[in-house]
SEDOVO-694399 format. One record per atom (N, C-alpha, C): residue number from 0; residue in one letter; x, y, z. Coordinates in pm, 1 decimal, always signed. Layout:
REM residues N
<NUM; 'A'; <X; Y; Z>>
...
***
This chain:
REM residues 138
<0; 'M'; <+961.1; -1540.4; -704.5>>
<0; 'M'; <+968.5; -1404.3; -652.7>>
<0; 'M'; <+838.3; -1370.5; -581.7>>
<1; 'R'; <+847.4; -1312.6; -465.8>>
<1; 'R'; <+732.8; -1285.2; -381.4>>
<1; 'R'; <+632.0; -1192.8; -449.0>>
<2; 'Y'; <+678.6; -1095.5; -525.2>>
<2; 'Y'; <+588.8; -994.7; -578.8>>
<2; 'Y'; <+529.5; -1030.4; -714.1>>
<3; 'S'; <+568.8; -1142.6; -771.8>>
<3; 'S'; <+512.9; -1176.7; -902.0>>
<3; 'S'; <+363.2; -1200.6; -890.8>>
<4; 'T'; <+317.5; -1264.0; -782.7>>
<4; 'T'; <+175.1; -1285.0; -762.8>>
<4; 'T'; <+105.8; -1151.5; -740.8>>
<5; 'F'; <+167.8; -1062.7; -662.0>>
<5; 'F'; <+111.5; -930.4; -637.2>>
<5; 'F'; <+97.3; -854.5; -768.5>>
<6; 'A'; <+202.7; -855.2; -849.7>>
<6; 'A'; <+199.6; -783.9; -976.3>>
<6; 'A'; <+94.8; -842.4; -1069.6>>
<7; 'L'; <+87.0; -974.0; -1076.8>>
<7; 'L'; <-10.8; -1038.8; -1162.8>>
<7; 'L'; <-151.8; -1006.8; -1115.3>>
<8; 'G'; <-174.9; -1014.9; -984.4>>
<8; 'G'; <-306.7; -984.0; -929.2>>
<8; 'G'; <-344.4; -839.3; -955.5>>
<9; 'G'; <-249.3; -748.5; -937.9>>
<9; 'G'; <-275.5; -607.7; -963.9>>
<9; 'G'; <-305.7; -581.4; -1109.9>>
<10; 'A'; <-229.4; -644.5; -1199.5>>
<10; 'A'; <-253.0; -626.7; -1343.1>>
<10; 'A'; <-389.5; -680.8; -1382.0>>
<11; 'L'; <-425.9; -796.0; -1328.2>>
<11; 'L'; <-555.7; -854.6; -1358.5>>
<11; 'L'; <-667.5; -764.5; -1307.1>>
<12; 'A'; <-654.1; -715.3; -1184.4>>
<12; 'A'; <-756.7; -627.4; -1127.9>>
<12; 'A'; <-768.9; -499.7; -1209.6>>
<13; 'L'; <-656.3; -442.7; -1251.5>>
<13; 'L'; <-660.6; -321.6; -1332.0>>
<13; 'L'; <-727.3; -344.9; -1465.6>>
<14; 'S'; <-699.1; -458.6; -1528.0>>
<14; 'S'; <-761.3; -485.0; -1657.0>>
<14; 'S'; <-911.4; -503.7; -1642.0>>
<15; 'I'; <-954.0; -568.6; -1534.8>>
<15; 'I'; <-1097.5; -587.0; -1510.7>>
<15; 'I'; <-1162.2; -453.2; -1479.5>>
<16; 'L'; <-1100.0; -374.7; -1391.4>>
<16; 'L'; <-1155.2; -244.5; -1355.9>>
<16; 'L'; <-1157.3; -151.3; -1476.5>>
<17; 'G'; <-1053.7; -157.8; -1556.0>>
<17; 'G'; <-1045.7; -70.4; -1672.6>>
<17; 'G'; <-1153.3; -98.9; -1775.2>>
<18; 'T'; <-1194.6; -224.0; -1788.9>>
<18; 'T'; <-1298.1; -255.8; -1886.9>>
<18; 'T'; <-1437.2; -240.1; -1828.8>>
<19; 'A'; <-1449.1; -241.6; -1695.5>>
<19; 'A'; <-1581.2; -233.9; -1635.1>>
<19; 'A'; <-1636.8; -92.4; -1636.8>>
<20; 'S'; <-1551.0; +7.6; -1625.8>>
<20; 'S'; <-1599.5; +143.5; -1614.5>>
<20; 'S'; <-1487.1; +241.4; -1644.4>>
<21; 'A'; <-1524.1; +354.4; -1704.3>>
<21; 'A'; <-1425.2; +458.4; -1729.3>>
<21; 'A'; <-1395.2; +534.4; -1600.8>>
<22; 'Q'; <-1487.5; +529.0; -1503.9>>
<22; 'Q'; <-1466.6; +594.4; -1376.5>>
<22; 'Q'; <-1390.5; +502.0; -1282.6>>
<23; 'A'; <-1311.3; +562.6; -1194.9>>
<23; 'A'; <-1240.0; +482.7; -1094.4>>
<23; 'A'; <-1340.5; +430.1; -992.5>>
<24; 'P'; <-1323.7; +306.2; -950.5>>
<24; 'P'; <-1415.4; +251.5; -851.2>>
<24; 'P'; <-1391.1; +318.1; -715.9>>
<25; 'P'; <-1491.2; +315.2; -626.6>>
<25; 'P'; <-1467.5; +371.6; -493.6>>
<25; 'P'; <-1359.0; +292.1; -421.6>>
<26; 'P'; <-1282.3; +358.7; -333.6>>
<26; 'P'; <-1175.7; +286.8; -264.3>>
<26; 'P'; <-1232.9; +176.1; -177.7>>
<27; 'P'; <-1161.1; +65.9; -166.3>>
<27; 'P'; <-1209.4; -40.6; -79.7>>
<27; 'P'; <-1217.1; +10.3; +64.7>>
<28; 'Q'; <-1327.6; -12.9; +128.3>>
<28; 'Q'; <-1347.3; +37.3; +264.1>>
<28; 'Q'; <-1242.3; -17.3; +360.6>>
<29; 'R'; <-1205.7; -144.1; +343.7>>
<29; 'R'; <-1108.8; -202.8; +435.2>>
<29; 'R'; <-972.3; -134.3; +423.5>>
<30; 'G'; <-931.2; -97.8; +300.7>>
<30; 'G'; <-805.9; -25.1; +280.6>>
<30; 'G'; <-811.3; +113.6; +343.0>>
<31; 'A'; <-924.3; +181.8; +326.3>>
<31; 'A'; <-941.6; +315.1; +385.2>>
<31; 'A'; <-941.3; +306.2; +537.4>>
<32; 'D'; <-1009.2; +206.7; +591.6>>
<32; 'D'; <-1013.6; +189.1; +736.9>>
<32; 'D'; <-873.9; +161.5; +792.8>>
<33; 'F'; <-799.1; +73.9; +724.3>>
<33; 'F'; <-664.2; +43.7; +770.5>>
<33; 'F'; <-575.6; +168.0; +761.9>>
<34; 'Y'; <-588.5; +243.9; +653.8>>
<34; 'Y'; <-509.9; +366.0; +639.9>>
<34; 'Y'; <-533.9; +457.7; +759.7>>
<35; 'R'; <-660.5; +482.3; +791.6>>
<35; 'R'; <-693.0; +571.7; +903.2>>
<35; 'R'; <-638.3; +517.5; +1036.5>>
<36; 'A'; <-643.2; +386.6; +1055.0>>
<36; 'A'; <-599.1; +326.4; +1180.9>>
<36; 'A'; <-447.0; +319.9; +1194.4>>
<37; 'A'; <-375.2; +300.2; +1084.3>>
<37; 'A'; <-231.8; +272.3; +1094.6>>
<37; 'A'; <-141.1; +371.0; +1022.7>>
<38; 'C'; <-186.9; +434.9; +920.1>>
<38; 'C'; <-99.1; +519.2; +838.8>>
<38; 'C'; <-115.4; +668.0; +866.3>>
<39; 'A'; <-237.5; +708.1; +902.7>>
<39; 'A'; <-266.5; +850.7; +920.3>>
<39; 'A'; <-185.2; +914.5; +1032.0>>
<40; 'Q'; <-139.0; +835.8; +1129.3>>
<40; 'Q'; <-59.6; +893.6; +1237.7>>
<40; 'Q'; <+65.9; +961.7; +1183.8>>
<41; 'C'; <+124.3; +905.3; +1079.4>>
<41; 'C'; <+244.6; +963.9; +1019.8>>
<41; 'C'; <+212.1; +1044.1; +893.4>>
<42; 'H'; <+131.4; +986.5; +805.4>>
<42; 'H'; <+104.9; +1047.8; +675.1>>
<42; 'H'; <-10.6; +1146.8; +677.8>>
<43; 'G'; <-85.2; +1154.2; +786.5>>
<43; 'G'; <-196.6; +1247.6; +798.7>>
<43; 'G'; <-325.6; +1190.9; +742.2>>
<44; 'D'; <-437.2; +1241.1; +791.9>>
<44; 'D'; <-568.0; +1196.6; +742.8>>
<44; 'D'; <-581.9; +1220.2; +592.7>>
<45; 'D'; <-519.8; +1327.2; +543.2>>
<45; 'D'; <-530.2; +1360.5; +401.4>>
<45; 'D'; <-418.7; +1298.0; +317.1>>
<46; 'G'; <-323.8; +1227.1; +379.5>>
<46; 'G'; <-216.6; +1159.9; +307.3>>
<46; 'G'; <-100.2; +1248.5; +267.4>>
<47; 'K'; <-98.7; +1373.5; +312.4>>
<47; 'K'; <+3.8; +1468.0; +268.0>>
<47; 'K'; <+131.6; +1466.0; +351.4>>
<48; 'G'; <+138.4; +1379.3; +452.4>>
<48; 'G'; <+262.4; +1363.8; +528.6>>
<48; 'G'; <+270.8; +1443.6; +656.2>>
<49; 'A'; <+159.5; +1499.0; +702.6>>
<49; 'A'; <+163.5; +1584.4; +821.0>>
<49; 'A'; <+78.6; +1527.1; +933.8>>
<50; 'G'; <+93.0; +1399.4; +961.6>>
<50; 'G'; <+21.2; +1337.4; +1072.3>>
<50; 'G'; <+77.3; +1382.3; +1205.2>>
<51; 'P'; <+6.8; +1355.2; +1315.4>>
<51; 'P'; <+51.2; +1402.1; +1446.5>>
<51; 'P'; <+186.8; +1346.1; +1491.6>>
<52; 'V'; <+228.7; +1231.7; +1439.7>>
<52; 'V'; <+356.7; +1172.7; +1477.7>>
<52; 'V'; <+470.5; +1224.4; +1388.2>>
<53; 'A'; <+438.8; +1282.1; +1275.0>>
<53; 'A'; <+538.5; +1323.6; +1175.9>>
<53; 'A'; <+651.2; +1409.4; +1233.2>>
<54; 'P'; <+623.9; +1507.1; +1320.0>>
<54; 'P'; <+734.3; +1590.4; +1371.0>>
<54; 'P'; <+839.4; +1513.4; +1451.0>>
<55; 'S'; <+801.9; +1399.8; +1506.3>>
<55; 'S'; <+898.1; +1323.9; +1587.2>>
<55; 'S'; <+980.4; +1224.9; +1505.1>>
<56; 'L'; <+953.7; +1214.9; +1376.2>>
<56; 'L'; <+1026.3; +1121.0; +1290.8>>
<56; 'L'; <+1152.4; +1184.8; +1233.9>>
<57; 'T'; <+1250.9; +1102.6; +1206.4>>
<57; 'T'; <+1376.1; +1150.4; +1147.6>>
<57; 'T'; <+1353.0; +1202.6; +1006.3>>
<58; 'A'; <+1279.2; +1127.0; +926.7>>
<58; 'A'; <+1249.6; +1166.2; +789.1>>
<58; 'A'; <+1102.9; +1205.4; +778.4>>
<59; 'K'; <+1074.5; +1311.3; +704.1>>
<59; 'K'; <+935.5; +1354.7; +684.0>>
<59; 'K'; <+861.3; +1246.0; +606.6>>
<60; 'P'; <+742.1; +1207.1; +653.0>>
<60; 'P'; <+664.6; +1107.2; +578.9>>
<60; 'P'; <+629.3; +1157.3; +438.4>>
<61; 'T'; <+623.4; +1064.8; +347.1>>
<61; 'T'; <+593.1; +1095.3; +207.2>>
<61; 'T'; <+452.6; +1150.0; +190.7>>
<62; 'D'; <+436.7; +1245.0; +99.5>>
<62; 'D'; <+304.3; +1291.6; +57.9>>
<62; 'D'; <+248.8; +1183.4; -33.4>>
<63; 'L'; <+154.2; +1107.9; +15.5>>
<63; 'L'; <+100.2; +993.9; -58.7>>
<63; 'L'; <+0.6; +1033.7; -165.7>>
<64; 'T'; <-35.7; +1161.8; -170.9>>
<64; 'T'; <-132.6; +1207.0; -271.5>>
<64; 'T'; <-66.3; +1242.7; -404.3>>
<65; 'T'; <+67.1; +1243.5; -406.8>>
<65; 'T'; <+138.3; +1284.2; -528.1>>
<65; 'T'; <+221.4; +1170.9; -588.7>>
<66; 'L'; <+194.2; +1047.9; -548.9>>
<66; 'L'; <+272.5; +935.1; -600.0>>
<66; 'L'; <+261.1; +923.0; -752.6>>
<67; 'A'; <+142.0; +936.1; -805.5>>
<67; 'A'; <+123.7; +926.6; -951.0>>
<67; 'A'; <+192.0; +1043.4; -1022.1>>
<68; 'R'; <+173.6; +1163.5; -970.7>>
<68; 'R'; <+234.5; +1281.2; -1033.3>>
<68; 'R'; <+386.1; +1266.9; -1039.5>>
<69; 'R'; <+445.6; +1213.2; -931.9>>
<69; 'R'; <+590.5; +1195.8; -927.5>>
<69; 'R'; <+637.7; +1075.9; -1009.9>>
<70; 'N'; <+543.6; +1001.9; -1066.7>>
<70; 'N'; <+575.9; +886.2; -1150.7>>
<70; 'N'; <+519.2; +907.0; -1291.7>>
<71; 'N'; <+535.2; +1029.1; -1341.8>>
<71; 'N'; <+490.7; +1065.0; -1477.3>>
<71; 'N'; <+342.9; +1036.6; -1500.3>>
<72; 'G'; <+260.0; +1057.0; -1397.8>>
<72; 'G'; <+115.8; +1043.6; -1411.7>>
<72; 'G'; <+60.8; +902.8; -1394.0>>
<73; 'A'; <+147.6; +804.7; -1375.0>>
<73; 'A'; <+102.7; +665.7; -1358.6>>
<73; 'A'; <+125.3; +622.6; -1214.0>>
<74; 'F'; <+20.7; +575.7; -1149.8>>
<74; 'F'; <+34.8; +530.8; -1012.1>>
<74; 'F'; <+121.0; +404.9; -1009.5>>
<75; 'P'; <+228.3; +402.6; -930.0>>
<75; 'P'; <+321.6; +288.0; -927.1>>
<75; 'P'; <+272.1; +175.2; -834.6>>
<76; 'F'; <+169.5; +103.1; -879.8>>
<76; 'F'; <+105.4; -0.4; -798.3>>
<76; 'F'; <+204.1; -98.4; -735.7>>
<77; 'V'; <+287.2; -159.6; -816.6>>
<77; 'V'; <+376.2; -264.1; -765.8>>
<77; 'V'; <+477.4; -205.1; -668.3>>
<78; 'R'; <+537.3; -96.0; -702.1>>
<78; 'R'; <+638.5; -33.0; -615.8>>
<78; 'R'; <+578.5; +6.0; -480.4>>
<79; 'V'; <+459.8; +66.1; -482.8>>
<79; 'V'; <+393.7; +105.0; -358.2>>
<79; 'V'; <+363.7; -19.5; -274.6>>
<80; 'G'; <+317.7; -124.9; -340.0>>
<80; 'G'; <+291.2; -250.0; -268.8>>
<80; 'G'; <+416.2; -306.9; -204.7>>
<81; 'Q'; <+527.2; -299.8; -274.2>>
<81; 'Q'; <+652.9; -350.8; -220.1>>
<81; 'Q'; <+697.6; -269.1; -99.2>>
<82; 'I'; <+680.0; -139.3; -105.8>>
<82; 'I'; <+721.3; -53.7; +5.5>>
<82; 'I'; <+633.1; -79.0; +127.2>>
<83; 'I'; <+502.9; -89.1; +105.1>>
<83; 'I'; <+412.0; -117.0; +216.9>>
<83; 'I'; <+443.7; -253.0; +277.5>>
<84; 'D'; <+459.8; -353.0; +192.9>>
<84; 'D'; <+483.9; -489.1; +241.3>>
<84; 'D'; <+611.1; -494.2; +324.7>>
<85; 'G'; <+721.5; -445.2; +268.4>>
<85; 'G'; <+845.6; -432.1; +342.0>>
<85; 'G'; <+917.7; -560.5; +377.7>>
<86; 'R'; <+864.2; -677.3; +336.6>>
<86; 'R'; <+929.7; -802.3; +375.4>>
<86; 'R'; <+1051.2; -830.8; +290.2>>
<87; 'E'; <+1064.6; -765.0; +177.7>>
<87; 'E'; <+1180.3; -784.6; +90.4>>
<87; 'E'; <+1256.5; -652.7; +83.9>>
<88; 'A'; <+1386.3; -658.1; +99.4>>
<88; 'A'; <+1467.8; -536.9; +97.3>>
<88; 'A'; <+1450.6; -464.7; -35.6>>
<89; 'I'; <+1436.4; -335.1; -28.6>>
<89; 'I'; <+1423.4; -253.2; -148.6>>
<89; 'I'; <+1550.3; -170.0; -159.2>>
<90; 'M'; <+1625.1; -191.5; -264.7>>
<90; 'M'; <+1751.0; -120.9; -282.5>>
<90; 'M'; <+1724.5; +28.8; -298.5>>
<91; 'L'; <+1816.2; +107.8; -249.9>>
<91; 'L'; <+1813.8; +253.4; -258.4>>
<91; 'L'; <+1704.8; +316.7; -174.0>>
<92; 'H'; <+1636.2; +240.1; -90.5>>
<92; 'H'; <+1530.8; +298.0; -8.0>>
<92; 'H'; <+1589.4; +362.6; +116.5>>
<93; 'G'; <+1708.9; +324.4; +153.3>>
<93; 'G'; <+1773.1; +381.7; +270.7>>
<93; 'G'; <+1711.5; +331.2; +398.8>>
<94; 'G'; <+1728.7; +407.2; +506.4>>
<94; 'G'; <+1672.7; +369.5; +635.3>>
<94; 'G'; <+1520.6; +366.5; +629.1>>
<95; 'R'; <+1462.6; +292.7; +722.7>>
<95; 'R'; <+1318.4; +276.4; +718.1>>
<95; 'R'; <+1261.1; +293.5; +857.9>>
<96; 'E'; <+1178.5; +396.8; +874.2>>
<96; 'E'; <+1105.5; +412.9; +999.1>>
<96; 'E'; <+966.9; +351.7; +986.2>>
<97; 'M'; <+919.0; +336.6; +864.4>>
<97; 'M'; <+785.6; +283.3; +841.3>>
<97; 'M'; <+780.4; +135.4; +878.9>>
<98; 'P'; <+674.7; +93.7; +946.1>>
<98; 'P'; <+662.7; -48.8; +981.6>>
<98; 'P'; <+655.7; -139.6; +858.8>>
<99; 'F'; <+692.7; -263.8; +878.1>>
<99; 'F'; <+683.2; -364.8; +773.8>>
<99; 'F'; <+541.8; -422.5; +780.2>>
<100; 'W'; <+451.4; -368.0; +703.7>>
<100; 'W'; <+310.9; -410.0; +713.2>>
<100; 'W'; <+290.7; -552.4; +665.8>>
<101; 'G'; <+374.0; -600.7; +576.4>>
<101; 'G'; <+362.6; -740.0; +533.7>>
<101; 'G'; <+379.2; -834.5; +651.6>>
<102; 'Q'; <+475.5; -805.0; +738.9>>
<102; 'Q'; <+494.2; -885.7; +859.1>>
<102; 'Q'; <+373.9; -874.5; +950.9>>
<103; 'M'; <+323.2; -753.3; +967.2>>
<103; 'M'; <+208.3; -731.6; +1054.6>>
<103; 'M'; <+86.8; -809.1; +1003.6>>
<104; 'F'; <+63.6; -802.4; +871.9>>
<104; 'F'; <-50.4; -875.3; +815.2>>
<104; 'F'; <-30.3; -1025.7; +830.0>>
<105; 'G'; <+94.9; -1070.9; +821.2>>
<105; 'G'; <+123.8; -1212.8; +841.7>>
<105; 'G'; <+88.1; -1255.9; +982.8>>
<106; 'F'; <+120.7; -1170.1; +1079.8>>
<106; 'F'; <+82.7; -1198.8; +1218.1>>
<106; 'F'; <-68.9; -1198.0; +1232.0>>
<107; 'E'; <-133.2; -1105.0; +1163.4>>
<107; 'E'; <-278.7; -1095.6; +1166.6>>
<107; 'E'; <-342.3; -1224.6; +1114.5>>
<108; 'A'; <-284.1; -1279.6; +1008.0>>
<108; 'A'; <-336.2; -1405.3; +951.4>>
<108; 'A'; <-314.2; -1521.0; +1046.8>>
<109; 'G'; <-204.9; -1515.0; +1122.1>>
<109; 'G'; <-175.6; -1618.2; +1220.5>>
<109; 'G'; <-163.1; -1755.8; +1158.9>>
<110; 'D'; <-206.3; -1855.0; +1230.6>>
<110; 'D'; <-196.5; -1994.2; +1185.6>>
<110; 'D'; <-323.5; -2043.5; +1118.8>>
<111; 'R'; <-413.7; -1952.2; +1086.9>>
<111; 'R'; <-539.2; -1992.7; +1023.1>>
<111; 'R'; <-516.1; -2047.0; +882.7>>
<112; 'Y'; <-403.5; -2010.0; +822.2>>
<112; 'Y'; <-375.1; -2046.9; +684.2>>
<112; 'Y'; <-238.9; -2115.8; +678.1>>
<113; 'G'; <-216.1; -2192.0; +573.5>>
<113; 'G'; <-81.7; -2242.8; +548.3>>
<113; 'G'; <+5.5; -2128.5; +500.4>>
<114; 'S'; <+134.6; -2152.4; +484.2>>
<114; 'S'; <+226.0; -2044.1; +447.2>>
<114; 'S'; <+190.2; -1981.6; +312.7>>
<115; 'R'; <+151.3; -2062.2; +215.4>>
<115; 'R'; <+117.0; -2006.8; +83.1>>
<115; 'R'; <-8.0; -1919.4; +91.8>>
<116; 'M'; <-108.5; -1966.3; +161.6>>
<116; 'M'; <-231.4; -1888.4; +174.2>>
<116; 'M'; <-209.7; -1765.9; +263.0>>
<117; 'R'; <-118.2; -1775.3; +357.4>>
<117; 'R'; <-85.6; -1658.8; +439.4>>
<117; 'R'; <-26.4; -1549.6; +351.0>>
<118; 'D'; <+62.2; -1586.5; +256.5>>
<118; 'D'; <+117.9; -1487.8; +163.2>>
<118; 'D'; <+8.6; -1425.3; +77.4>>
<119; 'V'; <-86.1; -1504.8; +32.8>>
<119; 'V'; <-197.2; -1452.6; -47.5>>
<119; 'V'; <-279.8; -1355.4; +37.1>>
<120; 'Y'; <-305.3; -1391.1; +161.0>>
<120; 'Y'; <-378.5; -1303.0; +252.8>>
<120; 'Y'; <-305.1; -1169.7; +268.8>>
<121; 'V'; <-173.8; -1177.4; +292.7>>
<121; 'V'; <-93.1; -1056.3; +309.6>>
<121; 'V'; <-99.7; -970.6; +183.3>>
<122; 'Q'; <-83.2; -1031.8; +68.0>>
<122; 'Q'; <-87.1; -957.4; -58.0>>
<122; 'Q'; <-222.6; -890.9; -78.4>>
<123; 'G'; <-329.1; -959.6; -39.0>>
<123; 'G'; <-462.8; -901.1; -50.4>>
<123; 'G'; <-478.6; -779.1; +38.0>>
<124; 'R'; <-430.3; -787.2; +160.8>>
<124; 'R'; <-439.3; -673.4; +253.1>>
<124; 'R'; <-355.5; -555.7; +202.2>>
<125; 'V'; <-234.5; -584.4; +152.9>>
<125; 'V'; <-150.3; -478.6; +97.0>>
<125; 'V'; <-220.3; -415.7; -23.2>>
<126; 'Y'; <-278.8; -497.8; -108.9>>
<126; 'Y'; <-344.7; -446.6; -229.5>>
<126; 'Y'; <-464.2; -358.4; -194.8>>
<127; 'E'; <-537.6; -392.2; -88.9>>
<127; 'E'; <-649.5; -306.0; -46.2>>
<127; 'E'; <-597.3; -166.6; -12.5>>
<128; 'L'; <-485.3; -160.8; +56.2>>
<128; 'L'; <-426.6; -32.5; +92.1>>
<128; 'L'; <-373.5; +40.3; -31.6>>
<129; 'V'; <-312.0; -32.0; -123.1>>
<129; 'V'; <-261.9; +27.7; -247.3>>
<129; 'V'; <-378.0; +87.7; -326.9>>
<130; 'L'; <-488.8; +16.5; -337.0>>
<130; 'L'; <-605.2; +69.6; -408.7>>
<130; 'L'; <-656.8; +196.5; -342.5>>
<131; 'Y'; <-657.9; +198.7; -210.2>>
<131; 'Y'; <-699.9; +319.9; -140.3>>
<131; 'Y'; <-604.9; +435.5; -173.5>>
<132; 'L'; <-474.9; +410.8; -167.7>>
<132; 'L'; <-377.8; +516.8; -198.0>>
<132; 'L'; <-393.4; +567.4; -341.0>>
<133; 'N'; <-422.9; +478.9; -432.2>>
<133; 'N'; <-447.6; +519.9; -570.0>>
<133; 'N'; <-568.7; +614.0; -576.4>>
<134; 'S'; <-667.5; +589.3; -492.2>>
<134; 'S'; <-790.2; +669.4; -495.8>>
<134; 'S'; <-770.2; +811.7; -441.1>>
<135; 'I'; <-662.4; +838.3; -368.7>>
<135; 'I'; <-642.0; +973.1; -312.6>>
<135; 'I'; <-540.2; +1053.7; -393.0>>
<136; 'Q'; <-504.1; +1006.3; -510.5>>
<136; 'Q'; <-408.0; +1080.6; -592.1>>
<136; 'Q'; <-467.4; +1211.8; -642.4>>
<137; 'Q'; <-382.8; +1316.5; -646.3>>
<137; 'Q'; <-427.4; +1447.4; -693.7>>
<137; 'Q'; <-374.6; +1474.3; -832.1>>
***
């Protein structure tokens, strides 16, 4: 399964982060930079879903600052990663206007890596963005 490595990596990172400090670490700069470059157009600079492109979309972009609140206070790391990645169909998600970032990151990796390492690269890029989204929860 494609996401088992993502889930394992996320669980390992959380356990390490959880034992290192009671405070949340600062968001990874690369995830924040990617968010501003690619996600803010729809989700807004503040993540609340009111980016400049939002009015032209069929469905209102999700308020990304309330993901944990809407999940009983727990940030849904794996689910968010799966939605961002988009390479595997997610049941009940309905139509999708959001780009498949997993494919985009795969193109970004290009032929520099073999297929297995390309997947690891993609998962790392998705995880950077997931960590950033976790850092903006209200």
